[in-house]
N, C-alpha and C positions, 0 to 999 in steps of 0.2 A: 478233425473236428468238423461238424456240419456247418455249412455256410448260411448265415441269416439271409432270407429271401427278400430282395428289394430290387429296384431297377438297376442300381449300380453293380449288384453282385451277379447279374444274369450271366455274364461272360465267364464268371469264375466257377459256374456249376459244372459238375461232371458231364462229359460228352454224351453219356448215355441218356441224359435228360434233355428232351426237346424244349426249346425256348420259343417265345413268340416270333413268328416270321414276318412281322409287320412293324411299322413305325408306331410308337405309342404317343406321338405328339397329339395333343388335344385339338379338336376342331371337327367340323363336319356335322352330320346329323346325329341326333341323340335318341337313345332309348332309355327312359327312366324305368328301372325295374324295382317294384316294391316286393320285398320279401326275399332277400338274398341268402337263402338257405343252401344246403348241400346240393339239392336237386338242381336249382337254377345254375349253380356254378359248374355242375357236371353235364348240363344239357344245353340250355339256350346259349349260355356264354361260350361253350365249346363250339357250337355251330358258328357263331359270329367270329370266334378266333380263327377257325378254319377258313371262313370266307375272307376275312381281312388278309390272311396269309397268302391267298392266291392273287391278291392285288387287283381284282376285277370288279369291285363293288363300291369304289369310292371310299369316303371316310365315314365310318360309323363308330360310335362309342356307347358304352353303357354307363349311366349314372345309377349306382345302386342306392337303395333307400331302405332303411329300417325304421319301423314305427313302434315296435313293441319293446318292452324292457329286455326281453331275451335277445334282442338284436344289438344291444350295446356291446357285447363281447365280440361279435363278428365285426362290428364297426371299428373297434380298436385294433383288432388283428389286421384287417385289410388296410386300414389307414397306415399302420406301421410298415406294411409291406408294399406300399405304392400300388395297392389293389391287385397285386400278383398273388397267385396261389398255385399249388400243385394238384393236378388230377392224376391219380394212379388207377389204371385199368387192371383189374385183377381177374386173370383167367386161371385155368387149372395148370397152365404152363407158367412162363415167367411174367411177372408184372411189368408194366411199362409206365413211365412217368413223363409228364409234360408240364410245363409252366404255362398257364393260361393268362392272357393279358388284354382283353378288350374293355375291361372296366377302367374308366378314367378316374372315378372317385366314388366314394361311398358316403352318404349323408345319414346321420342319425337324427331323424325328424324332431324328437323332443328337444334336441339341443340347437337345431337350426331350421325351424319350420319355414321361415321366409325364404331361406336359401333353396329348400326343396320346392316350394311353390314357384319360385322364380325359374328353376330349371324346367319345370313342367309347363309353365305358361310361356316360356320363350319360344320364338319361332323355330329354333333349331330342334326342338323336341317333336319327333314325329310319332312316337309310340310310347305308351305307358303299359308295360307288361306286368303281370301279376302271378306270384305263387304265394297265396295267402291261406292255403288249405281249403278243403272242400266245404268246411263249415263257415268260412269267412264271408260268404256272399249273402247270407241272411235271407235267402229266398226259400220258402217252404216248398219242398220237392213235390208234395202231394196236391197242393192247391195253388201254387204260384204266388202266394201272398208274401209281402216283404215285411220284415220284422222292424217296425218303427219303434218298438219298445226297447231295442238294444241300447245299452248305455252310450256307446260311441255315436250311434245315430242321433240320439236325443241331444247329446252335447254338441255335435257338429251342426245340427240344425239351429241350435241356439247361439253358436259362436262360429259363424261361417268363415270369418277371416282368420280364425285361430283353430284350425281343425286338429283332431286327434286320430281319427280312424282313416282307413284308406279311402272310403267314399267321400269324406270331408275334403281330403286333399285333392282327389281327382276332380270333384265337382267344382271346388273353388278355383282350381287351375283352369278348368274348361271355361268357367264364367269370365275369368280374366282374359282368356284368349278371345272370347266373343267380344268383350269390350274393346280389345285392341284390333279387331277386324281380322283376326287370324282364323284359319280353319281349326276344327278340333283335332287333337291327336287321336290316334287309334288306341282303343283299350283292348289289349290282347291277353286274355286269360290263358295261363299255362297250368291250370290245376286239373286234377282228374275228375272232371264232371262231364257227363254227356251233355252236349249243347253248351259247353262252358262259356262261349261267347254270348249266346242268347241269355244265359243266366246272369252274366255280368251286365248285359244291357238292361235286363229287368231291374237289377239293383240300382244301377246308375240313374235310369230314367225315373224310378220311383222316388229316389232321394231328391233328384233335381226337381221333379214336379212339386214335391212338398215344399221345397225351398223357393222355387220360382217357376211357375208353369211355362213362361216364355223360354226359359233356358232348356226345359225338357223338349219343347217343340223344336228348338234349334238343333238339339242333339238328334232328335228323331229324323230331321231332314238331312243333316250333314254328318252325323257321327258314324263310326264304324266299330263293330264289335265282332271280329271274326272268330269262328269256332276253331279249335285246334285240338290235336291229340298228341300227347307227349308220352314218351316211354323210355325209361332207363332206371334200373334198380340201383338205388343209391342209399346206403345205410348212413346213419348219423355218424359224424366224425367223432372218434374217441382218442384218448391219450395213447392207446396202443397204435392207432394209425399215425399219429404224430411221431411216435418213436420209430415206427417202421420207415417213414419217409426220411427221418434223420439217419437211421442206421444203414438203410439199403441204398438211398440215393444221395446222401450227404447234404440234405437241405433242412435247415431249421425253419419250419413253416408252422404257424399257429393255426392255420385254417385250411389244411389240405382236404381233398375229397377223394374217397375211395369208391370206385364204382365198377360195374361190369363192362365188358367190351361193347355189348349191344347198345344201340340207341336208335330212336325213331322219332320223327316229328312230321306230322301232317297238318297243314295250315290252310284254312279257307282264304283264298286270295281276294280279300276285300279290305282295303286299307284306305283311310281318309287322306293321308298326306305323305305317301311314299313308304317304302320299306327296303330293307336289304335284300339282295338276291340270294336268299337262303337256299334256293334250289341248287345253287352252285356248290353248296356244302353238304348236299345230300338230303335236304328236307324235301317233302313232297308238297307242292302247292296245288290245290284242287278247288273245284267249285262245290264239292260235297264231302265234308269230313265225316258225316254221320256213320257210314258203314265201317270206317276204320276205327273210330272211337268206340263204337258199340262192341266190336270184336275185342278190342284191348281192354275196355272197362269190364265187360262181362267175363272174359276168360282169364286175363292176367290179374286184374284187381279183384274180381270176384273169387278167383282161385286162391289168391293170397288170403282173403278173408276166410274161405272155407277151411284151409288147412291150419290157419293160425290158432283158432281157439281149441280145436281138438288136439292140436300139437301141444299147446300149453297145458291142457288137462292131463295129457299123458306124461308130461314132464320135460319136454324139449325146450331148449332156449333159442335155437337158431332155425331159420327156414330150411337150410340144407340138411339139418338133422331130421326134421319132420318129414321131408319128402324122401329121404333115404329109407324111411320106415315103409315096408311093403304094403302094410294095411292102409296107411294114409295115402300112399301113392296110388293104390288101386281106387280108393275113394275119390281122389281128385280126378284121375283119368275118367272114371265113369261119370262123375258129376259133369265134367266138361262135355264129354261125348254124348251122353244120353239126355241131359237136361238143359244145357246152355247152347251148345252148337246148333241144335235144331231151330233155335230162335233167330239165328244169324243168316245173313245172305252172302252168297259168294261175292267176293270183292276183288277187283283187279289187283294182281300182284300178291294176293294172299291165298294160300291153300289152307283151309281150316284144319284139316287133319295134321298137317305139318306144323301149323301154328300151335296147336295143343301140345305137341311133343316138344316144341321149342320152349313153351312155358315150363314144362317139367325140367328140361335141361337147365334153364336159367335159374330156377329155384334150387337146383341141385349143386350149383357152383359153390364149393366150400370156401373158396378164396374170398368171396364177398363178405361172408360172416354177417349176414343180415339177421337182426334179432326179431323174433316174433313179437316182442313188445313194441317195436316200431310199427309193424304191420297192424297191430291192434290199437294203436293210438287213435283217438277220435272214432272209436268203434261205432258209436251210435249213428254217426253221419256216414261212415264208410259202408256199414251193413245196409243202410237205407239206400245208398246210391249205387252200390256195386252188386248187391245180392237181391234186394227186394224187387227191382224191376224184372229180373228173370222169373222170380217167383210169381209176380203179378201176372205176367204173360202166360205162364203155365197154368195158373189157376183159371184164367179167363178161357183158355182153350181146352181145359180138362186134361192137360198133359202131365207127364211125370214130374214130381216135385219132392220126392222123398229126401234126396240127398241135399238139395238146396235148403229144405226145412231143417235138416240135421245141422247144416252149417250155422243157421240162425240159433238153433238150440245150444250149440257149442258156446256161442257168445253169451247167451243168457245164463248158462251154467258157470261161465267164468266170472260173471258179475258177482257171484257169491264170494269171490275174493281169494280162493285157494285152489291149487290143483289137487289131484287125487292122492298125492303124497303129503298134503298139508302145507306145501310151500306157497308163499303168498303170490297172488297174481294182482298186480296193480297197473292198470292201463290208463294212461292219461286221456281224459275225455271231459269236456266241459259239463256234460250231463252225467258223468260217471258216478259221482257221489249219490245223487238222487236215485239213479237206476240201481246202484248196488244196494242201497238201503231197501228198496222195493224188492229186489231179488232175494235178499236175506230173509225178509219177512214172509215171502210167499213160496220160496223153495221151488219144488217141481211144478207148481201151478203157474202157467204163463199168462193167465187171464189178466191180472192187474198190469203186467208189463205191456200187454197188447193195447191197453188203453192210452199209452203214451203216443198221442197222435203225431207228434213231430217225427217220430221214428217209424211208426208202422202205418200211418195214414188211416183211412177208414175202410178201404176195400178189402185188404187181406184179412184184418181181424174179423170181418163179417163172413169170410169164406169158411164154411164148415169143414171142408177137407183139410185146409191149412191148419185150422185150430186143432183138429184131431191129431194130425201128424205131429204138430209142434208139442202137444201135450204128451204124446207117446214118446217122442225123442227125448224130451226133458226128463220125464220119469226114468227112462232108461239111463240117461247120463247120471242122474242122482242116485239111482238104486243099484244099477249094474255096472256102471263105469263106462268110460269112453270106448274101450276096446270091444266089450260085449255089445255095446250099442252100435258101433260101426259094423260089426259082423251082422247084427240083426238087420240093419238098414241096407246093407249090401246084399241081403238075401240069403244069408247063411244061417239064420236062426228063426226064432219064433215070431219075429216082427215082420216076416217076409210079406204077408198079405196086407194090403191097405183096406 
């Protein structure tokens, strides 16, 4: 029978399962992390677990925090398991399992708002880190404006002591620290955004200035918002994963994480009130994250988006199925080599040609079982942040952009709601319903969709070459199908000439 996971049962687990190599007694410095999803548990928490195990960085602990209704389930699961959970690394060889334990507690904010504010405002809190999705920062990618009309923002500005959204909690806690004569905690974004720390700073300062200009000035003078690059492919946990952990490793765990062996973390070394020595656990601390994050976001995240929608249209369910298709693999290799890599600079420790092949290998890992539907979630934000910047650069320099444009066209075709066999495509996206209604009305004509400024901005829609290529690609996808259009855009058919 599988053993229920908790602190008391750790020594009862099978010897093949690694358990935390450090004391879990509370105390020391605190990281409050907002958004304890699978990625955080497989990435930042694992780095801290490794660091604590070597006993060379003093005492640090994580206080996890959930703000959304969907966070209620993970709160219950983690609380019942003393905030322990299993991480399974899935390679094409044997999977390996470890129990990860740097999280001291998890708070569900709607049930204990003052408790969470107290943890953040306390002198022991040095860092508030975030995985709130790319769309959670409410900063317009194209013009830098902040969305003061968002419901959480409006509510939190009107009820500063009773916040609802992450900005309300962060800014209220910072204001309390200011009142107590404490330094601000560092706000550390761990989301897939280029300049993610700068974007977090824009959001926090805009919100703080609207609430109290003196608070914003204090944060400008004393706050820290380091940029970071995070990388580890981590699918959503399923019942099949829970069953695998029980059957294979003898652990009854309601919130395990399945992930790939690879992980990377590059962090700008700019903190307001101390930090763990993450470099002892393999993270890279640097003065300039930009070249690393640009390589990762453009090639890996952009590559995910490129294969996702064409793969869905053909009828694939998983990333490894799509990349195993020779036509899609050829498309992705050429997209990276010909249209993205020329926009990147050589970076210490990274060989761009090898990095591109590593992307293919990681996508091809069948053991991870990463669904295309996960990659396509929040597509309107991810396309805008992972694909559009490369398109905009190529448009500005008159460079090649056929395959990048085809990637965008694949998404627009998926908005119609079905693949080429008629099976439903339903991608979770806050803008999804409105965009899908527009796509169904306009079909192969992309012009109305290009008017959605939050996604496309104003520069690309005004570029005649981009508009012509997008129209050509979308007509091909609607009229001839994904495979014929792929062949055409790869230079094997009538669409070869621009």
